C-alpha positions in Angstrom: 82.1 90.8 88.3 84.5 89.5 85.8 88.4 88.4 86.2 91.1 90.2 84.3 93.2 87.3 84.2 96.1 89.2 82.0 96.0 92.3 83.4 96.0 91.1 86.8 99.0 88.9 85.9 100.7 91.6 84.2 100.4 93.9 87.3 101.2 91.0 90.0 104.2 89.4 88.8 106.6 92.5 87.9 105.9 93.8 91.3 106.2 90.3 92.7 110.0 89.5 90.9 111.0 93.5 91.4 110.4 94.1 95.2 111.1 92.4 98.1 109.7 95.3 100.6 106.3 93.8 101.6 105.0 97.7 102.0 106.0 99.1 98.8 105.0 95.7 96.6 101.8 95.9 98.5 100.7 99.7 98.0 101.4 98.7 94.4 99.1 95.8 94.5 96.6 97.2 96.6 96.6 100.7 93.8 96.0 98.1 90.8 93.4 96.0 92.6 91.6 99.2 93.1 91.9 100.5 89.4 91.4 97.0 88.0 88.6 95.9 90.1 86.5 99.0 91.4 83.5 97.3 92.2 85.8 95.3 94.9 84.5 96.3 98.8 87.1 97.8 100.4 87.3 94.2 102.8 88.0 92.4 99.9 90.5 94.3 98.5 92.3 94.5 102.4 92.1 90.7 102.3 93.4 90.4 98.8 96.4 92.4 99.5 96.8 90.2 102.9 96.9 87.0 100.7 99.3 88.0 98.1 101.7 89.3 101.0 102.2 86.1 102.5 103.9 83.9 99.1 106.1 87.5 98.6 107.0 87.2 102.0 107.8 84.0 101.7 109.7 84.2 98.8 111.8 87.1 99.9 112.8 85.0 103.1 113.7 82.1 100.8 115.8 84.7 98.8 117.7 86.2 101.6 118.3 82.5 103.1 119.6 81.3 99.8 122.2 84.2 99.7 123.2 84.4 103.4 121.7 87.6 104.5 118.5 85.5 106.8 118.5 86.7 110.5 116.1 84.9 112.0 115.8 87.2 115.2 115.1 89.8 113.0 112.4 87.8 110.6 110.8 86.6 114.4 110.3 89.9 115.4 108.9 91.1 112.2 106.2 88.3 112.1 105.8 88.4 115.7 105.0 92.4 115.5 103.1 91.8 112.2 100.6 89.5 113.8 98.2 91.9 116.0 98.3 94.6 113.1 96.9 92.3 110.5 94.4 90.8 113.2 93.6 94.2 114.1 93.6 95.8 110.5 91.4 92.5 109.0 88.6 92.8 111.9 88.4 96.7 111.1 88.1 96.9 107.5 85.5 93.7 107.5 83.2 95.8 110.0 84.3 99.8 109.0 82.3 101.2 106.1 83.9 100.6 102.7 84.1 104.1 101.7 85.8 104.8 104.8 88.2 101.8 104.6 89.0 103.4 101.2 89.7 106.4 102.5 92.1 105.1 105.1 94.0 103.2 102.3 94.4 106.6 100.2 95.9 108.4 103.2 97.8 105.0 104.3 99.4 104.8 100.9 100.3 108.5 100.6 102.0 108.1 103.9 104.4 105.4 102.7 104.7 107.0 99.3 106.2 110.0 101.0 108.3 108.0 103.0 109.7 106.2 99.8 110.5 109.1 98.1 112.3 110.4 100.7 110.6 112.9 102.2 111.6 114.3 105.7 109.3 113.6 108.7 108.6 116.9 109.3 107.6 117.5 105.5 105.6 114.1 105.5 103.3 115.4 109.0 102.7 118.3 107.2 101.6 117.2 104.2 99.7 114.1 105.8 98.2 117.1 108.4 96.9 119.5 105.6 95.7 116.2 103.6 93.6 115.8 106.5 92.6 119.1 106.9 92.0 120.4 103.5 91.0 117.2 101.8 87.5 116.8 102.9 87.0 120.5 101.9 88.2 119.5 98.4 86.2 116.5 98.2 83.3 118.7 98.8 84.0 121.1 96.1 84.6 118.2 93.4 81.2 116.7 94.7 79.5 119.8 94.2 81.1 120.7 90.5 79.6 117.3 89.1 76.1 118.2 90.5 76.4 115.4 93.8 75.6 116.2 97.0 78.3 118.1 99.0 77.7 115.1 102.0 76.3 112.0 100.6 75.7 109.8 103.7 74.6 106.5 101.8 78.1 106.8 100.9 79.6 106.0 104.4 77.1 102.8 104.5 77.7 102.0 100.7 80.7 99.5 100.3 80.2 100.0 96.5 80.0 104.1 97.2 83.5 104.8 95.1 82.6 102.8 91.7 
């Protein structure tokens, strides 16, 4: 796989400069990585996203320190609370099938985008529930229309299934 330096920098720099929210920038970065590098394994996508988050969070904390809005107690709580989530997510993404991780990422990105758009909690739950129920059915329909088998078992085992 060849590294696309200019597109990667072009996507990463504006996002890192304009967002100090880890969830928002991480969501945009991982989508860009999925588009720019479709052959990356899902575990590599998650690892790359975690890697970019560290300097982004450090720069956001430094900015808050410089402008006097830094709160040690809040920062400590966020860091302490994120460690188990990051560790569990890294362990699961390294062991789970790539197709499943990509689908889970898409679901989480849908949930965070709905919240960023200000969709109320009840509507978010309904949309996510409908996605869980109807998504697999629509996926089967799309696969059949493209002449593929409805369910591809190999897809669950192959990290490069969604190129």
